[in-house]
N, C-alpha and C positions, 0 to 999 in steps of 0.2 A: 766611511765610520767603520771604526775596528770591534769588535765585540766588547774590547775593555771600555769603550767609550761609550756604549748603547746602554741607556737608561731605560729599566720597566717604566711600562706605564704604571704601575702601581706609584711611582715616584711622583708622576704627574695628576692624577686621577685618584679619587679617593673611593674605594667599591661601594658598587650597590646590587645587590642580587639580581633585580628582577624590577618590571616594569611595574605590574600591579601591586596590589597588596598582598605580601605573601599568609598562604593559609598556616596556620598554627599546626604544630606536629599534633595537635587532640584532632582536628578536623581533618588530616591526611589519614590517621590511624583510622579516622570513624570510616572515612573512604575507601580506604583497604579493606574494610571487615566490610560490607557491602558487596565491594566486588566480589570479596570472598565467598559469601554467601553467610558470615559468620554475624546473624539478623537478631539472635535471640535475645541475648539483653535490649536489643531495641523494640522490641516487642511489646506495645502499648496494652495493657489490659485492665478495664476499668469495672470488672469484677470484682467481688468479694473475696480477693487474696491476701493471705498472711503476709506480714513484712516480714524482713530477714529475722527482728527478734521477737517473733513470735513463735510461739510453739506451731509445729507441724510445715515449717516453712520450705526444711528441707526436703520436704516428700512432697508437698505441693509443686516448688518446683521441679521436680525430676518429674514428676507425671507429666506436665504441661509442657518439660523441654523433649520429653518420649515423642507427645503427640505434637510437635511443631511441624509444621509444612510451610514451605518458603515455593515461591516460582521468583527465580533471579532476573526479575528485567534490567536490572542495573546492567548485569553483565549482561546480557541480550543485547542491550544498546548499544553499550561500549564495542562487546565485539562486532555488532553489523556496522557500525562505524568504520573501525578495523577493517574491516573486508571491504567497505566500499569505498576507501580511501587508497589500501596498499593490496587488497585482496587479487587483484587483478597485475597481470605484468605491466609493467610502465614503459614506455617509449623513449628512448635513449639512443642518441646522437653526437655526432661531435661537428662543428661546424668553426669555419672562421668568417673573419668581420668582412665579408666582402659577400653582393648574391653569388646561388651557387651556379648560374650562366655563364660567371665570369673565372671559375675556376679551371687553370690549366688540369690536360689529364696526368701529370704528375701528382702534381695536389689532390684527384679524386681517386688517384692509387693510393697514396698515402692515408688520405682521409681512412679510406674502407681499408686498411691493414691495422689504424689505430684504433679503429672501432671495434675493428674486431678482436684485435689484446685487450683491451676494458669488457669487455663481452666475453672474454675467457675466466678474466677475473671474476667476475658476475655470476658465472656459472659455476665458477669454483665456490663460493660464500654456498651457494644454494647446496653443491654437492655435499661439505663438509660440515656444512648445520643439518641435515639430512642421517646420514651414514654416522656423526657423534649424538644423535639428540640434542643439539644444541638449542632446536628453537627457532624463530623466526624473530631475529634479531630487529629489524625493521617492523612487525607488527608487535611486536612487545614494547618499544618504546615507546611508539604512540598510543598502543594503551595505557601507559604508565604517564605520559602527557595528559591523555583526558582522565585520569583519574587522580593526578597532584597538582597541575598546569605545567607540569615539565615532564620530560622525556629526553634519554643520551642514548648518543652511539658513539662507539670510541673504535678506532683504527687501531690495529695493532698486530705485532708478530709473535706468536705461540714460541713457546722456547721448541717446542718438536719441530717447528715447520722454519726455525732461524736457518738451516745449512739447507733445503728446497733447492736445487740447480734452478728449478724454474721460478724467474721474480716473484711474478703473481701470486706463487702459492704459499707465499710470507707471510702476505695481509690477509686479515681476518677482521672482521667488526662484529661487536655483540655488544648488547644492551645491558650495562652495568646497574645489579639491583639498585634499588630508590637507596639512598641515604652513602650509598659511595663516591657521590660525585655532589662535589661543589666547585662553585664557579664563584667568577670575580669581572667585574663590567665598570666602565669608566660611565663620567657623568654623561656620556652621550648612548649611554646603553649596549655597547659592546661589548665584548667577552676576548678579555684581554689573560686573562690566567683560570688556568682549571685544574683541578688536583682528585684524583682517582683513588680511592682506598681499597683494599685488597686483604683476602689473609695474609698477613707475615711482612706488608710492605705499601708503602704508597706511592705513586707519580704524581711531579707537579707538572705542567706545561705554561711556562708563559710566551707571551708575545713580545719579543726587541723591540727597539726604535729601528733596528737597522733591516726589519724585516725581518728576521729571520725566527725561528722558534727555540728557546730553552728548553731542554726537559732535564729533570732534578730527579734522580733514582739512585736511591739509599746512600746517598749525601755527597754524589757525583753529579755534576753540572758537563750538560754535552750539549753544541750547539747545532743546530741542522736547517736543512732548507726546506721548507714545506710550504714555501711560495706564499706566505705569509697566513696560513691554517693552523690552527690549533689541531690534533687527533680526536680529540672530545667535541662532538655537534651537541649541541642544544636545540631540542623539540621544543616549543613553547605555545602554548592554544589554552583556549580558558575550558578550564576543565570543565566534562559536561554533568559529572554529579552536582547534582542543587539540593539544598532543604525542601522545595517542592517533592523532587523526583525520592528522594530518600521516605517524606510521609507517606506516597504513594505505594513506595516498598513495603513498607511496616501495613498499610492497610488491605497489598496483597495478602502479604505474610499473614495477617489477624484473621482475614476471611478465610480462608484457606485452613487454617490452625481451628479454630473454632466451629468450623462445618464438619470438620471429621471431630471434633469433640461432641457435638452435637448428637453427632450419629452415635456414637457411644454411648449417651448417655438417653437420649430418647429415638434414634434410629430404626426402633425397632417395635410393633404392636404392642399394648402393655395391656392386662385385663385385672381389673382391681373389682373383688367380690367384697362387700360390705352386707354387716350383719346376716353373716353369714355362716354357719358351721364347719370348718372344717374335718373333714374324713379324721377318725379319730376314737377312742375312748374313755371313760371314764374309770377312774381309779382313786384308791382307799388313801387318804393320805389326811392323819386324825392332825395336823398340824396346821391345818387352814380352818376357817369357815365351813359349815357343812360337811365335813370329813371326808369331800372328794373334789381330785383335780383331773382337770380334761388334758390328757395328751395327746397330742396330734399326730397322724401315722406317717413320718416323712417318708416311707415308699406310697402312699397315695396321693393322688392328684389329677385334679380334673382333668380330662382329652377334650383338646380342642380340634378341629380340623375338620374335612369333608364325612358325611354320614356318621356324624357323632351326637350324641345325645347327651348332655350332662345335665346332673342333676344337683339341686343347691336345696339343702335344710336350713330352715331358722336354725337361731340358738335358741334352747330350752329357756324358758322363764321358771324361775323356782325351784324344786327340788329337782335335782337330776332324774331319779325314779320317776318323780310325778309330776311332768314340769304341766304348768297352770295355760302355758302359752307359748307362742316360739315369733319370733322377731319375723319380721320380713324380710327377703333377702334381696339386695340389689347389684346387680351386674352394671359392669363400666367398662367401656374399649375408649383406650385411648392409641390414635393412630400414629405412626411414625413423625418427626418431624419435618416438618418441609423447609427444604436446602433451597429453593426458590431465592429466598429475599438475601443468601451468599452467592449467588449465582448475579444476582442482579447487583449485588453491592461489588464483584470483581467485574462484571462489564465496565461500569461506571469507572474502576479505579483502572483500569485497563487504557479506555479509551483518553482518560485523562494524562496517565503518564505515555503512553504514546504519541500522544499528539502534543505534549508540550517539548517532547524530545525533538521533535521534528520527523517523527517514523508513525505518522499517520496512516501512511499508503500502506504498510504492512496489515495493519486491520483491516483496510477498506478492500484488500487484494480479493476477498470472498464475500465480500458484501453488493449483493446483486444490486442495491439501492444506487450504489455509485455509479456515474456512466465513467468511460475512458478518460474522458474530459478530466473529470471532478478530478482522478485519480492521479492523473498527467500533473495538474496543477501543486497538488498536495504531494508530489514526489519533487515537482522543480522547487517549492521551498525546501526538501531537506538537501536536495544539490545544490543550492544557495549556501546555505548552511556548511558543506562539505567544502564549498571552494575555497572558504576561508581560512580553512586549515590547508588546503591542499596547496594553495601557492607558499606556504611556509613550508611545508613537507618540500616539496618540487625545488626550492631554494639550500633546503639541508644539505638532501640530497645530491643538485649541483656540487656543493662546496667538496663533499665525500668525493664524487667522480673526479672533478677537479684536483684533488690533489693525490687520489690514487693515478690518475694520466700524468701527474710531476713527478710522481716517484717510479711507473713503472716507464715513460715515457717520457725524459728530461727535457730535450729536444722540439716535444711537441708544441707546434702552436694552436692548437686548435680547444677550444672553450665545449663544456658537456651543456648539453639540454637534454634536459628531464619532463616529460610530461607525462604526468598521471591518468589514467585509466578509472575515472569512476565508475564504480561497479552497484547499481540501485535495484538488482531484481531484474528477474527476467519481465521485458516489456510485452504491456498486453498488443493483439492483432493491430487495433486503433492506433497506436503506439508505433509500431514496426512501418504502419501505410506511412505516417506522417512523415519520419525520417526517409523513408523512399525519395517520397515527394518531394523534399526539400533539396535531397542529392539531386533527381530530375533537373530542380529546376536553377543548380549551381550555386546554392548558399549552404551547403553542407559539404565536409571533404568525402573522401571513402572511408576513411578510417573514424573519421564520425558518424559515419554514419554505421562502420561494422560496426562501432561501441552502441551505440545507439538501438540497434534490432537483436542485439544477447552478445554478440562475438567477442569473445574473452582475451583473447588474442590476436589486433587487427593483422598486425605486420606479419605475422606467421600463416596469417587466411589469408594476403595480398601473394605470398610468395606459390601458397597453393593453387590460387587462382591462376598468374604469372603461369606456372608448371603448367596447366589444364588448357590454357591458350594457346601455347606453346604444343603443345602434342595435337590439340585439335589443328592447329594450322599446318604440323606438320603430316597430319591425316589429308586432309584437304590436297596437299600439294602434290603427297604419291595417289591418290584417285585421280587428280588432276592429269600425271603424267600417265595413269595406265590407258586415263581415255584417251589422251594423245597417241599410245601407241596402239592403241585398237583402230583411231581412225586413219593413224597410217598406212597398218595394215590392211585396211579396206579399201584404199585408195590405189 
């Protein structure tokens, strides 16, 4: 079918943005506020606080804002999920649709060569990102998904790299900012059109019936062979931020804020003297009854502390010059307010939050009441949550690497395989022992065992082990050769 005869999927199917109920713009903006720690407006205050139309509102608001304290546990949770999902290097390799033992030597050599080309491209991505402060696109896309339900990666050619002689250096990925990407899906949920807006322009990508991809830029349309892919890849998954999490975040911020506020108001020992005469003198004042007025000495004060004796005089009754009696002074001490109630409140809110998001093992890490088995069970629940996201991420990464493989190696017949290495924190001694036992029993691979005992890059570690084994075999061979020479010399 010619390109002129190709009809867009849009002609056959109506647009549908996503599977689940889309979040409103207000909900998404609120989620971003919580992730970026802009939570003062959501602080619930049940005390006597003036409303915006009352006098003193602005002053009270400024004072409260100045004392506003936060611990952004929502950002901590999302960042922890991102680190656990894609923080560790993932495994990548190419494969044919037949067992490895059936590959010819030529196919194995070609497979290794093609893998090196793709790995070279991926290393280039990381090098450019670090050198140009471009961030971590994959991490950013996953974070956006956990905040808004959707995140995106875009494969493109920057203008400054378009003339590079090395083809792999012309391709880069980046995470478009929120709102810059819109997509259209058919009734089966397959993405067939995507647009990307940027400062000064817009690009539209469409899948055609003939399997090619149409790119519309600045009014011009071109068709390219992307192997049935669009250069924009959607990461979709359940948003991690829930109303329950927001309420826990508000409670934590409230406890921290009013702990400091209470310390300011009542965090120091207070002393109150009732019916006591402060230091001062009586002065003449014809304008008041009795003709005398008491003036307090602003420089005089009661001295408190070690080895100090304070004397308090009662207020004279009657004529100041000839008092009939004195009041009985009373001295009262108010101790600083106890912050224990805030500490207990925070502990409850932290526990509620981290357990609700599947991160209870972080709290249990320093809790001696939990055994290693209990912590491993909690961590297992967290891994189960991660696996739901991991399957989707692996699928999208496979699509990205397959498109790169198509562009860099057009004649390649290999398919890409991606395996994430989930990182859920350093294992306890009991967990490492269990992983080694499973490896020895033959129920766990060496790579999986390395990940379970805390090795971040099992492939690199396996190469080091292989080199060390080769060196050791070489040393043994040399020692045996020397021993044989010695024996022959003695015979």
